[in-house]
Structures are given as C-alpha cells and as structure tokens.
C-alpha positions as CSV (number, residue, x, y, z in Angstrom):
1,X,12.8,14.5,9.0
2,X,11.8,11.0,7.8
3,X,11.2,9.2,4.5
4,X,9.9,5.9,6.0
5,X,6.3,6.7,5.5
6,X,4.7,3.3,5.6
7,X,6.8,2.0,8.5
8,X,5.1,1.7,12.0
9,X,7.8,0.2,14.2
10,X,10.9,2.4,14.7
11,X,12.3,0.6,17.7
12,X,15.4,-0.5,15.7
13,X,16.5,3.2,15.4
14,X,19.8,3.7,17.1
15,X,20.4,-0.1,17.0
16,X,21.5,-0.5,13.4
17,X,25.2,-0.8,12.4
18,X,24.5,0.9,9.1
19,X,22.0,1.3,6.2
20,X,19.8,-1.7,5.7
21,X,20.2,-3.2,2.2
22,X,19.9,-6.5,0.2
23,X,22.9,-7.9,2.0
24,X,24.6,-9.0,-1.2
25,X,25.0,-8.0,-4.8
26,X,22.1,-8.9,-7.1
27,X,24.2,-11.2,-9.1
28,X,24.9,-13.3,-6.0
29,X,21.2,-14.3,-5.6
30,X,21.6,-17.1,-8.2
31,X,24.4,-18.7,-6.2
32,X,22.2,-19.4,-3.1
33,X,20.8,-22.9,-2.7
34,X,18.4,-22.1,0.2
35,X,16.3,-19.0,0.6
36,X,13.6,-17.9,3.1
37,X,11.5,-14.9,2.0
38,X,9.5,-13.3,4.9
39,X,6.6,-11.0,4.5
40,X,6.8,-10.1,0.8
41,X,4.2,-9.7,-2.0
42,X,7.1,-10.7,-4.1
43,X,5.7,-10.7,-7.7
44,X,4.1,-7.2,-7.4
45,X,6.4,-5.5,-4.9
46,X,9.7,-6.7,-6.5
47,X,9.0,-8.1,-10.0
48,X,12.7,-8.0,-11.1
49,X,13.9,-9.7,-8.0
50,X,11.1,-12.3,-8.4
51,X,12.4,-13.0,-11.9
52,X,15.9,-13.7,-10.5
53,X,14.4,-16.0,-7.8
54,X,12.3,-17.8,-10.5
55,X,15.3,-18.5,-12.7
56,X,17.3,-19.7,-9.7
57,X,14.4,-22.0,-8.6
58,X,14.6,-23.7,-11.9
59,X,18.2,-24.6,-11.3
60,X,19.1,-25.7,-7.7
61,X,17.6,-23.1,-5.4
62,X,15.0,-24.1,-2.8
63,X,12.7,-21.1,-2.0
64,X,10.7,-21.1,1.3
65,X,8.0,-18.6,2.0
66,X,6.7,-17.2,5.3
67,X,4.0,-14.7,4.6
68,X,0.4,-13.7,5.4
69,X,-1.1,-14.4,2.0
70,X,-0.6,-17.4,-0.3
71,X,-0.2,-15.5,-3.6
72,X,0.7,-17.3,-6.8
73,X,4.4,-16.7,-7.3
74,X,4.8,-18.5,-10.7
75,X,7.8,-20.5,-9.4
76,X,8.5,-23.6,-7.5
77,X,8.3,-23.2,-3.8
78,X,9.8,-25.8,-1.5
79,X,7.8,-25.0,1.6
80,X,5.5,-22.2,2.8
81,X,3.9,-21.1,6.1
82,X,1.0,-18.7,5.6
83,X,0.0,-17.2,9.0
84,X,-2.0,-14.2,10.3
85,X,0.0,-11.0,10.6
86,X,0.2,-11.1,14.4
87,X,1.7,-14.6,14.3
88,X,4.5,-13.7,11.8
89,X,7.3,-13.0,14.4
90,X,6.3,-16.1,16.4
91,X,6.4,-18.3,13.4
92,X,9.8,-17.0,12.3
93,X,11.0,-17.6,15.9
94,X,9.8,-21.2,15.5
95,X,11.9,-21.6,12.4
96,X,14.9,-20.2,14.3
97,X,14.4,-22.8,17.1
98,X,13.9,-25.7,14.6
99,X,17.1,-24.8,12.7
100,X,19.1,-24.6,15.9
101,X,17.8,-28.1,16.8
102,X,18.4,-29.5,13.4
103,X,22.0,-28.3,13.3
104,X,22.5,-29.3,16.9
105,X,23.4,-25.8,18.0
106,X,22.4,-24.0,21.2
107,X,18.8,-22.8,20.9
108,X,18.6,-19.0,21.5
109,X,16.9,-18.3,24.8
110,X,14.4,-15.9,23.1
111,X,12.9,-18.7,21.1
112,X,13.4,-21.7,23.4
113,X,9.8,-21.6,24.8
114,X,8.1,-21.7,21.4
115,X,6.2,-24.7,20.2
116,X,7.3,-25.5,16.6
117,X,4.5,-26.3,14.2
118,X,4.7,-28.5,11.1
119,X,5.0,-25.6,8.6
120,X,7.9,-23.9,10.5
121,X,9.7,-27.3,11.0
122,X,9.5,-28.1,7.2
123,X,11.0,-24.7,6.4
124,X,13.7,-25.2,9.0
125,X,14.6,-28.7,7.8
126,X,15.0,-27.4,4.3
127,X,17.2,-24.4,5.3
128,X,19.4,-26.5,7.5
129,X,20.5,-28.7,4.7
130,X,21.8,-25.8,2.5
131,X,25.4,-24.7,2.0
132,X,24.6,-21.1,0.8
133,X,21.5,-19.7,2.6
134,X,19.9,-16.3,2.9
135,X,16.9,-14.8,4.7
136,X,15.2,-11.8,3.0
137,X,12.6,-9.5,4.5
138,X,10.0,-8.0,2.2
139,X,7.7,-4.9,2.4
140,X,5.2,-6.4,4.7
141,X,7.9,-7.4,7.1
142,X,9.3,-3.8,7.2
143,X,5.8,-2.3,7.6
144,X,4.8,-4.8,10.3
145,X,4.1,-3.5,13.8
146,X,6.9,-5.7,15.1
147,X,9.4,-5.1,12.2
148,X,12.4,-4.8,14.5
149,X,11.7,-8.2,16.0
150,X,11.4,-9.7,12.5
151,X,14.8,-8.2,11.6
152,X,16.4,-9.4,14.8
153,X,15.1,-13.0,14.2
154,X,16.2,-12.9,10.5
155,X,19.7,-12.0,11.7
156,X,19.6,-14.8,14.3
157,X,18.5,-17.3,11.7
158,X,21.1,-16.3,9.2
159,X,23.8,-16.6,11.9
160,X,22.7,-20.2,12.7
161,X,22.7,-21.1,9.0
162,X,26.1,-19.5,8.4
163,X,24.3,-17.4,5.7
164,X,23.2,-13.9,5.1
165,X,20.1,-11.7,5.5
166,X,18.9,-8.6,3.8
167,X,16.0,-6.3,3.0
168,X,14.3,-6.4,-0.4
169,X,13.7,-2.7,-0.1
170,X,10.3,-0.8,-0.1
171,X,11.2,1.6,-2.8
172,X,13.7,2.4,-5.5
173,X,15.7,4.7,-3.3
174,X,15.1,3.2,0.2
175,X,18.9,2.6,0.7
176,X,19.5,6.2,-0.5
177,X,17.2,7.6,2.1
178,X,19.4,6.1,4.8
179,X,22.7,7.0,3.2
180,X,21.6,10.6,2.8
181,X,20.5,10.6,6.5
182,X,16.9,11.6,5.7
183,X,16.1,10.5,9.3
184,X,15.2,12.0,12.6
185,X,18.1,13.3,14.6
186,X,19.1,11.0,17.5
187,X,20.8,13.9,19.3
188,X,18.6,15.8,21.8
189,X,18.4,19.6,21.6
190,X,16.1,22.1,23.3
191,X,13.2,20.5,21.5
192,X,14.3,16.9,22.3
193,X,15.2,14.3,19.7
194,X,13.8,14.3,16.2
195,X,10.5,12.6,15.7
196,X,10.0,9.7,13.2
197,X,7.3,9.7,10.6
198,X,4.8,7.9,12.8
199,X,5.4,10.2,15.8
200,X,5.1,13.3,13.7
201,X,1.5,12.3,12.8
202,X,0.5,10.7,16.0
203,X,1.3,13.9,17.9
204,X,0.3,16.5,15.3
205,X,2.7,19.3,14.5
206,X,1.7,22.9,14.0
207,X,3.4,22.9,10.6
208,X,4.4,20.3,8.0
209,X,6.7,20.4,5.0
210,X,5.8,17.7,2.5
211,X,8.1,16.7,-0.3
212,X,6.6,14.6,-3.2
213,X,4.0,12.7,-1.2
214,X,0.3,12.5,-0.6
215,X,0.0,11.8,3.1
216,X,-3.5,10.4,3.0
217,X,-2.3,7.7,0.6
218,X,1.4,7.2,1.3
219,X,1.5,6.8,5.1
220,X,1.1,3.7,7.3
221,X,-2.0,5.1,8.9
222,X,-3.8,7.1,6.2
223,X,-6.6,8.3,8.4
224,X,-4.2,9.6,11.0
225,X,-2.1,11.4,8.4
226,X,-5.1,13.1,6.9
227,X,-6.3,14.2,10.4
228,X,-2.8,15.6,11.2
229,X,-2.8,17.7,7.9
230,X,-6.3,19.0,8.6
231,X,-5.3,20.0,12.2
232,X,-2.0,21.8,11.3
233,X,-1.8,25.6,11.2
234,X,0.5,25.6,8.2
235,X,1.2,23.0,5.5
236,X,3.8,23.5,2.7
237,X,3.5,21.0,-0.1
238,X,6.4,20.6,-2.6
239,X,4.5,18.6,-5.2
240,X,4.1,17.8,-8.9
241,X,0.4,17.2,-8.6
242,X,-2.6,19.0,-7.1
243,X,-4.9,16.2,-5.8
244,X,-6.3,16.4,-2.3
245,X,-3.3,18.3,-1.1
246,X,-5.0,21.5,-2.4
247,X,-7.7,21.0,0.3
248,X,-5.2,21.4,3.2
249,X,-2.0,22.9,1.9
250,X,-1.5,26.6,2.6
251,X,1.4,26.8,0.1
252,X,2.0,24.6,-2.9
253,X,5.4,24.8,-4.6
254,X,5.6,23.1,-8.0
255,X,8.0,20.2,-8.0
256,X,9.7,19.0,-11.2
257,X,9.1,15.2,-11.7
258,X,12.0,12.8,-12.3
259,X,12.2,13.4,-16.1
260,X,12.8,17.1,-15.4
261,X,15.4,16.5,-12.8
262,X,18.9,15.2,-12.2
263,X,20.1,13.2,-9.2
264,X,21.1,9.8,-7.9
265,X,19.3,6.7,-6.7
266,X,21.0,4.0,-4.5
267,X,19.3,0.7,-5.2
268,X,18.9,-2.3,-2.9
269,X,22.4,-3.7,-3.6
270,X,24.0,-0.4,-2.7
271,X,24.7,0.7,-6.3
272,X,24.6,4.5,-6.8
273,X,22.9,5.3,-10.2
274,X,22.8,8.9,-11.4
275,X,20.5,10.3,-14.1
276,X,20.1,13.6,-16.0
277,X,17.0,15.6,-16.8
278,X,15.4,14.7,-20.2
279,X,13.5,18.0,-20.6
280,X,13.5,21.4,-18.9
281,X,11.0,21.9,-16.0
282,X,7.7,23.4,-17.1
283,X,6.6,26.8,-15.9
284,X,7.8,27.6,-12.4
285,X,8.5,24.0,-11.4
286,X,11.9,23.3,-9.9
287,X,13.8,20.2,-8.8
288,X,13.2,19.4,-5.1
289,X,16.8,20.0,-4.0
290,X,16.7,23.5,-5.5
291,X,13.5,24.3,-3.7
292,X,15.0,23.2,-0.4
293,X,18.2,25.1,-1.1
294,X,16.3,28.3,-1.6
295,X,14.2,27.7,1.6
296,X,17.4,27.0,3.5
297,X,19.0,30.3,2.2
298,X,15.9,32.3,3.2
299,X,16.1,30.9,6.7
300,X,19.8,31.5,6.9
301,X,20.6,27.8,7.5
302,X,24.1,26.4,7.0
303,X,24.7,23.7,4.4
304,X,22.5,25.0,1.6
305,X,25.1,26.4,-0.8
306,X,25.1,23.7,-3.5
307,X,24.8,24.9,-7.1
308,X,24.5,21.5,-8.9
309,X,23.0,18.1,-8.0
310,X,26.5,16.6,-8.5
311,X,27.7,18.7,-5.5
312,X,25.0,17.0,-3.4
313,X,26.0,13.6,-4.7
314,X,29.6,14.2,-3.7
315,X,28.6,15.5,-0.3
316,X,26.5,12.4,0.4
317,X,28.6,9.7,-1.2
318,X,32.1,11.2,-0.8
319,X,34.4,11.7,-3.8
320,X,35.1,8.0,-4.0
321,X,31.4,7.1,-4.0
322,X,32.2,3.8,-2.1
323,X,29.2,2.8,0.1
324,X,30.2,-0.7,1.2
325,X,31.4,0.4,4.6
326,X,28.1,2.1,5.2
327,X,25.8,-0.8,4.3
328,X,25.2,-3.1,7.3
329,X,22.0,-4.9,8.4
330,X,23.3,-5.9,11.8
331,X,21.1,-5.0,14.8
332,X,22.0,-5.0,18.5
333,X,19.7,-4.7,21.5
334,X,16.3,-5.5,20.0
335,X,14.0,-6.8,22.7
336,X,12.0,-9.9,21.6
337,X,8.5,-10.6,23.1
338,X,7.8,-14.0,21.4
339,X,4.9,-16.1,22.6
340,X,3.0,-13.0,23.6
341,X,1.1,-12.4,20.4
342,X,-2.0,-10.4,21.1
343,X,-5.5,-11.7,20.4
344,X,-7.6,-10.1,17.6
345,X,-10.3,-7.7,18.7
346,X,-14.0,-8.4,19.3
347,X,-14.6,-9.2,15.6
348,X,-11.8,-11.8,15.7
349,X,-10.5,-10.5,12.3
350,X,-7.2,-8.9,11.3
351,X,-6.3,-6.8,8.4
352,X,-3.4,-7.4,6.1
353,X,-2.7,-4.6,3.6
354,X,-0.6,-4.6,0.4
355,X,0.2,-1.6,-1.7
356,X,-0.9,-2.4,-5.2
357,X,1.8,-1.8,-7.7
358,X,-0.1,1.0,-9.6
359,X,-1.2,2.8,-6.5
360,X,2.3,3.0,-5.0
361,X,3.2,6.6,-5.7
362,X,1.7,9.9,-7.2
363,X,3.1,9.2,-10.7
364,X,1.6,5.8,-11.3
365,X,-1.7,6.8,-9.8
366,X,-2.0,9.3,-12.6
367,X,-0.8,7.1,-15.4
368,X,-3.9,6.6,-17.5
369,X,-2.7,3.5,-19.3
370,X,-1.7,1.8,-16.0
371,X,-5.0,2.6,-14.4
372,X,-6.8,0.5,-17.0
373,X,-5.0,-2.7,-16.0
374,X,-6.2,-5.4,-13.6
375,X,-3.7,-4.4,-11.0
376,X,-5.3,-0.9,-10.8
377,X,-8.8,-2.1,-10.1
378,X,-10.3,-0.7,-6.9
379,X,-9.5,-2.7,-3.7
380,X,-11.8,-5.4,-2.5
381,X,-12.3,-7.1,0.9
382,X,-10.5,-10.3,0.3
383,X,-11.2,-13.3,2.5
384,X,-11.2,-17.1,2.4
385,X,-14.4,-18.9,1.4
386,X,-14.9,-20.3,4.9
387,X,-14.7,-16.8,6.4
388,X,-17.2,-15.4,3.8
389,X,-19.6,-18.2,4.7
390,X,-19.2,-17.5,8.4
391,X,-20.0,-13.8,7.8
392,X,-22.9,-14.6,5.5
393,X,-21.5,-12.9,2.4
394,X,-20.6,-13.9,-1.1
395,X,-18.2,-12.8,-3.8
396,X,-19.4,-9.7,-5.5
397,X,-21.5,-8.5,-2.5
398,X,-20.8,-5.2,-0.8
399,X,-19.7,-5.1,2.8
400,X,-19.0,-2.4,5.3
401,X,-15.4,-2.6,6.6
402,X,-14.6,-0.8,9.8
403,X,-11.2,-0.1,11.3
404,X,-11.3,3.3,13.0
405,X,-13.0,4.7,9.9
406,X,-15.1,2.7,7.4
407,X,-15.3,1.8,3.8
408,X,-17.8,0.0,1.5
409,X,-16.0,-2.6,-0.5
410,X,-16.9,-5.6,-2.7
411,X,-16.1,-9.1,-1.4
412,X,-13.5,-11.2,-3.2
413,X,-12.8,-14.8,-2.3
414,X,-9.0,-15.5,-1.7
415,X,-8.5,-19.0,-0.4
416,X,-4.8,-18.2,0.1
417,X,-5.6,-16.1,3.2
418,X,-5.2,-17.6,6.7
419,X,-8.4,-17.9,8.9
420,X,-9.6,-14.7,10.4
421,X,-7.6,-12.4,8.0
422,X,-9.2,-9.9,5.6
423,X,-7.0,-8.4,2.8
424,X,-7.7,-4.7,2.2
425,X,-5.2,-2.8,0.1
426,X,-3.8,0.5,1.2
427,X,-2.8,3.6,-0.8
428,X,-6.2,4.0,-2.4
429,X,-8.8,6.7,-1.9
430,X,-11.6,4.1,-1.3
431,X,-9.7,2.6,1.7
432,X,-7.9,5.7,3.0
433,X,-10.4,6.3,5.8
434,X,-9.7,2.9,7.4
435,X,-6.4,3.7,9.1
436,X,-3.4,1.6,9.8
437,X,-2.2,-1.2,7.4
438,X,-2.4,-3.8,10.2
439,X,-4.9,-4.2,13.1
440,X,-8.3,-5.4,14.1
441,X,-11.0,-5.0,11.5
442,X,-14.7,-5.8,11.3
443,X,-16.8,-6.8,8.2
444,X,-20.6,-6.8,7.9
445,X,-22.9,-7.0,4.9
446,X,-23.7,-3.4,3.7
C-alpha cells in the first residue's frame, strides 16, 4: 500500500519521527525573516503559499532559492542558486557548511569536504544573519532520487540556524496519507515487508488494485508503471474515468468523485478539514471508502465495518482530532554521500521534470476550460539558448528526446535552466514513454 506515487527515494522510511508537514502553521510564514526554498516550482505547485511568501517579501522577509530552474516567481528574491538536479544535494551541503562557518559553529563532518561556491555562500551569508529562519522542501526535492539526503541536510541547516524546516507538500492530502498510514508495512510477515510504490512497479506484481489514479501519468517512472500494468495478470481499477485504464484493467469499479463524496483532508499545516457530498453519486458509482469496505467484507478481512465516513475520521484522527503529536519532520540515520555526484550519461544531458498544474490529476486533465489555458499546452523540450546552439536546434523545431523510451517534442528556449539540463514535463501522454522524472536524456533534431 502506498500513496507516494511520484517519489523515487524511500530510504527515509523507518527513520522519520512522524508525518512530514510544513513544520509550522500557515500564519507563521509571515513572521519569518529568512527563508530558503529548495526544489520547488513554487508559483505553479503552491500558488497560495507563493502568495504568502510574496506578501512577506514585500515587508521584511528575505527569500533564497535553491532549485534546478530559474522560473519567474513575481517576488523579490535575495539570492538564488540554480543547479543541475544531480548537484542539488551537494549545493545544499555547501550552504550548510557555509552557515556553520559564518556562525562559527562546528562544521558537520558530512559537509566538511565540500568546496563552497559563490552562490551557496551568498545564500548562507543571508540566512546566517536572520533571527527567524526556515528551510522548506518543495515537490522537486521530494521527488528527487536523493530526497532523503535533501531532507537530512535541510534538518541540519535548520538546526544550525536555530530555525525550522518543513515540506510544502506534493498534494492537498499528502499529510493525510501519512496520518492514515497509507504506507507499506515495516513489519515482516511470510511475504516479507510491504513494498513501496516504486518497488511495486520495479518488480511487477501479479495483481494491482488502483484507487483514483492513472499509473502511466501519475507515477515517477511512467514507462515502468505502464509496463507493470500490461504485465500483470489481474488489475482492478477503482476510477471515475475510463481513459487508458480500460486498455489493461480487468475490472473497473466506478468511483464517485469528490463532489459526490464526504471525507477529510489534512493540509500541509496539519489542519483536518472535512467536507460533505454536494450531490448523490451517479449510477453505480460509490465513494472509494465504501468500495474498499465491501471488498474487505467479501474477503473476510478485519477492520472493514464502518458505516459512515465520520467513523473513519474518528478512527484515523481519534475522538479529539489532535494531530500535533503525530507531525514531526525529524530524521535519524540517513546516510549522506556528498561529493560523489554521478556524471551525466554519454549525452551529457540531464532531465528535470515538473508536473504542470493542469496535468496533475485525473480531474484537471479532463476540465475543458483549464485545458484551453497556457499552462495546459503540450510539453516542450526546454533548454538554454547555448545548449540549443550546441545541439544545432532552434525554438519551434522538433526534436527526438530519448530516455529509455522516446518522444517527439518542440524546442523552447528557457535561459533559466543550468547548462546541460533539459526540461521535459511529466504527467502528459506525449512524454509518458520517456520514463523517470530525473536521469540522463538525449536530444537530437527529429
């Protein structure tokens, strides 16, 4: 069982003290005077949080950015370091080292051997002068192949600053997924320990139960997910939409979407928010929890006796509904391998992938009005002008992009990308054959 579909590094499992969250209440963001945001397509991934940071930046908050693309944030940024994806942990490690030196504290052994470049030192100098600092990890940081190291470094940096660190959260109910324990079991039984989302696809199962997702669009490695579904003997899809699922699902059970359902979300600040159905489910559609309850009853499994969603809420949250004791970003025992960043493949190019805001889930993909916006245009192969010149291509030309599978995409010039980085969005049918959201990639004129 796992809900962390776009994650690739699960080495922090078993090392967390609690459910990862923002690390503070939303209202406390404005009280910070120094902020470092790591690996976030902030305006598109978290527009409401971006608005809070934008307001705070107009007052007295210095915002620093460590990321793999230099997107326009429409706010004042004190310092930024834009690096290739494979260098993200090393650069954050440089900031840790420089902050320790600036505050005349012991330099952690894991970062002592790093050479600090000018960008990391400028960020560190700014953070070190603050009285109320915080480090936030965005979607890209959580989806990164070395996500656990990034989290451990963020924790280390926050401790040196006497500040806080948190996760911006990949989805509306990311915290809820942890609180409800929608995670693989860490207790071994006859079949071994539970498999995480990546392992379930890397080592294909004979059967899959899918709840409200489209694997070929919603997983970290879309090509691997599609191959796993095709190879399975039996696939049950609990879904609101037909789509490509009909090509490989043996059984499709109609799922009532959110407006026909009741339940509870837990947002990034740990606030439980319940909602009621607006209309009755159409036809034979049923809320997901009811479908799972019936399946549990048919299989004679314990714990499937609930009659109302409120009973589920009480079971997960407790009668008091207090979550603060269960929210904790602290990590212990993460191994750091800084200074050992691998080299790019033969092409010398790396992919960085965002999830465009109107491709992010099955509902928005089917919203006709949203699909007419600029943000819903088909993905392109974004690259800096210097790289395009090196490859002999120009904006608007079509290129063949290879990364396991291949895709034909139009070139766009994005001078906010580091050297050797190609930006190709995930979660879209035109790029689904490529594979993982990070990794070596090649580009040639089509």
